[in-house]
C-alpha positions, 0 to 999 in steps of 0.5 A: 649722366645728365638728364635731358629736360624738354619742355613741350607746352600745351599739347594732345594727351595721345600724341605725347603718350605716343611719343613717349612709348616710342622713346621707351621702345627705342632706347638702348641701355646707353640711352640718356634719361629724360623728364618732360614737362607738358599741359595737356589739352582737356582729356580723360584717361583711363589706366590699365585696370581702370573701369569705366563706371568710374566715367560718370557724365564725361560729355564732349570731353574725349576718354583715352584708354592708357597704358599706364597704372591707376584708374581715371583722372583728368588733365587740362590747361593750368595742371602741371604734368611731368614724365620721367623717362628713366632707366630704373635698372641703371639707377636701382630704383624699384617701382614702389620707390619711384612711386614714393620718390615722385609723391614725395617730391610733389610734398616738398613742392607744396611745403616750399609754398606753405601747403602741408600735403601728405601721402596715402599708402592705400592710394597713391598720390598726394592729398590736401586736408583730404583732398586730392592735389596730385596724381601718379600714373607710371608704366615700365617697359624693359626696366624703364618708366614713362607716364609719371605725375600730375600737380593741380595748379590753376586749372578748371576743376569742374570736370573731375565732378564727372568722373570718380577721381582715381576710382573713389566716389566723392573724391575732392580734388583741390589745387594751388590756386584754390589754397592761396598760392598763385604761381606760374606753371613754369616757376612750379615746374622749376621747382619741382624739377630741381627737387626731383633731380635732386631726389633721383639716385644717380 
């Protein structure tokens, strides 16, 4: 079954989150899978187990208590956000393999641009020389997933300094632009989609 790709552009986080929830709750076993590509307006999001102590000095940027996994992160313009809305049962894909697949997708994308990145088993996400460049947070309901991944491309990284990213004090973040790669966000999304859809079990 073909995957529908939706390019949403720059969107408010809560609006897209609620739309993902509705799509997941309303879908039937016959509903086709979708992948949403989006940039978010500046926002901090806390996962289900997120501790507010990791919000250090958020200032005027809104904080949203989300229903994804993981701790606290930041989304803003210049960051590629990809939400796979998948029927995991139909694809015979477990939660941990899904996380690994998303990590390996980002690693392959970065390798295409000459960046060597790694996943860390104890801290989901993707890292370049110890700095985090890609984050993952997902939610499973009725054997279907929503939320997904974010990959830092060319954004203002300063807001990350006012949180403990993903719950780790002092964790540094990086992005493609700071690693000498200048790529349009649409091109980056196209590359990631190509790799992700190739890796997904049918």
